[in-house]
C-alpha positions in Angstrom: 4.3 16.5 -60.6 0.9 14.5 -60.8 -2.3 15.7 -59.2 -2.5 13.1 -56.5 1.3 14.0 -55.2 1.5 17.6 -53.2 4.4 19.1 -51.8 4.2 20.5 -47.9 5.8 24.1 -48.0 7.1 26.1 -45.1 5.5 28.0 -43.0 5.1 31.8 -44.1 6.1 34.5 -41.0 2.6 35.5 -41.3 1.7 31.6 -40.1 4.6 31.4 -37.1 3.4 34.6 -35.6 -0.2 33.5 -35.5 1.0 29.9 -34.0 3.1 32.1 -31.5 -0.3 34.1 -31.0 -2.0 31.0 -30.3 0.4 29.8 -28.0 0.4 32.7 -26.2 -3.4 33.2 -25.3 -3.4 28.8 -24.4 -0.7 29.9 -22.0 -2.7 32.5 -20.3 -6.1 30.8 -20.1 -6.2 28.6 -17.0 -5.8 25.3 -18.1 -8.0 22.8 -15.8 -6.5 19.7 -14.1 -7.9 16.7 -12.5 -6.8 16.5 -9.0 -7.2 13.3 -7.2 -8.7 12.9 -3.6 -8.4 10.4 -1.0 -12.1 9.7 -1.6 -11.2 8.4 -4.9 -13.2 11.1 -6.8 -11.3 13.7 -8.7 -11.5 17.4 -8.1 -10.8 19.9 -11.3 -8.7 22.7 -10.6 -7.1 25.7 -12.6 -3.5 26.0 -13.4 -3.9 29.4 -12.0 -4.7 27.6 -8.9 -2.4 25.4 -8.9 0.2 28.0 -9.4 -0.5 29.3 -6.1 -1.0 26.2 -4.3 1.5 23.8 -4.9 0.0 20.5 -6.6 0.8 18.0 -4.2 -0.6 14.2 -4.3 -1.2 12.8 -0.9 -0.5 9.1 -0.2 -1.7 9.4 3.4 -4.6 8.4 4.8 -5.0 5.6 1.9 -8.3 5.5 0.7 -11.0 3.0 2.0 -10.7 0.8 -1.0 -6.7 0.4 -0.4 -7.5 -0.6 3.5 -10.1 -3.1 2.5 -7.5 -4.4 -0.4 -4.9 -4.7 2.5 -7.2 -6.6 4.6 -8.3 -9.0 1.9 -4.6 -9.8 1.4 -3.9 -10.2 4.7 -6.7 -12.9 4.5 -5.5 -14.9 1.9 -2.1 -14.9 3.6 -3.1 -16.1 6.5 -5.8 -18.7 5.5 -3.8 -20.1 2.3 -0.6 -22.2 1.9 2.2 -19.2 1.6 5.6 -19.4 3.0 4.3 -18.0 6.5 2.2 -20.7 6.6 4.8 -23.4 5.9 6.4 -22.2 9.0 3.3 -21.2 11.2 0.3 -22.9 9.8 -2.5 -21.5 8.1 -5.5 -19.8 10.2 -9.1 -20.7 9.3 -10.8 -17.9 7.0 -13.4 -16.6 9.9 -10.3 -16.2 12.1 -8.3 -15.0 9.5 -10.7 -12.2 8.8 -11.0 -11.0 12.1 -7.5 -11.0 12.8 -6.5 -9.3 9.4 -9.6 -6.7 10.5 -7.5 -6.4 14.0 -4.0 -6.0 12.3 -5.0 -3.4 9.8 -6.9 -0.9 12.4 -3.8 -1.3 14.7 -1.4 -0.6 12.3 -3.7 2.4 10.7 -3.8 4.0 14.3 0.0 3.2 15.3 1.1 4.7 11.7 -1.3 8.0 12.3 -0.3 8.5 15.9 3.4 8.4 14.3 2.6 11.2 11.4 4.0 14.5 11.8 3.4 17.9 9.8 6.2 17.8 8.1 5.9 14.0 6.8 5.1 13.7 3.2 3.0 10.3 3.8 5.9 8.1 2.5 7.1 7.8 5.6 3.7 7.5 7.6 3.2 4.4 4.5 6.4 3.1 5.5 5.1 2.7 8.9 2.2 1.6 8.1 3.5 -1.3 6.3 6.1 -2.1 8.7 3.1 -2.4 11.4 1.1 -4.8 9.4 3.9 -7.1 8.7 5.0 -7.2 12.6 1.7 -7.6 13.7 1.1 -10.3 11.3 4.0 -11.9 12.3 3.3 -11.5 16.3 0.0 -12.8 15.4 0.8 -16.2 13.4 3.6 -16.9 16.2 1.9 -16.4 19.1 -1.1 -18.6 17.4 1.4 -21.2 16.6 3.1 -21.3 20.3 -0.3 -21.2 21.8 -1.4 -23.9 19.8 1.8 -25.8 20.7 2.0 -25.7 24.3 -2.0 -26.7 24.0 -1.1 -29.9 22.5 1.6 -29.9 25.2 -0.6 -29.4 27.9 -3.1 -32.2 26.4 0.0 -35.1 27.6 0.4 -37.8 25.0 -1.7 -36.0 22.4 0.7 -36.2 19.1 1.7 -32.8 17.4 1.2 -32.0 13.9 4.2 -31.5 11.8 3.3 -27.9 10.8 2.8 -26.9 15.0 5.9 -28.9 15.9 7.6 -26.7 13.2 6.2 -23.7 14.5 7.4 -24.3 17.9 10.9 -25.2 16.9 11.2 -22.1 14.9 9.5 -19.4 17.4 11.8 -21.2 20.2 15.0 -20.5 17.4 14.0 -17.0 16.5 13.6 -15.9 20.2 17.6 -17.0 20.8 18.4 -15.5 17.6 19.5 -11.8 17.1 17.1 -9.5 15.8 17.7 -8.4 12.0 15.3 -5.6 10.4 15.3 -4.1 6.8 16.2 -0.3 6.7 
């Protein structure tokens, strides 16, 4: 064997008992953990405190940052080309912004009102998501039908293709059976 080569010997019984003592000491010492809070900050708790109070991760209510992101996504969906806009037309940015804020606030209120003490947050979040989707569809359908009726009231004014398609789609959906996801 050369000087640069070395061999690793298995641990001696004394070394093993020393490692076990260190592991035992680490298990007895409180282990600080970080727990996220709804305001985006983290709080530090110890393992002992976490053992007495079960560590819970709460997803409801969403943070203000999350709610703002939902509103921004709604504005984008309502005011730019999307599957929704192909069917019902787009909203101007200012109208989309106010509609998105209203949709989110109403959905949040409806979800919060449906919350119970037994819910773990996921059910409430699902209600929130469904309410946003339903209210967004209601908004674009109502706008498309009111735009179509105002064009019809004008008499000889020609309808734009998107409003024409939206009117036909809204009428056919009112007569078709409702299909919901579970």
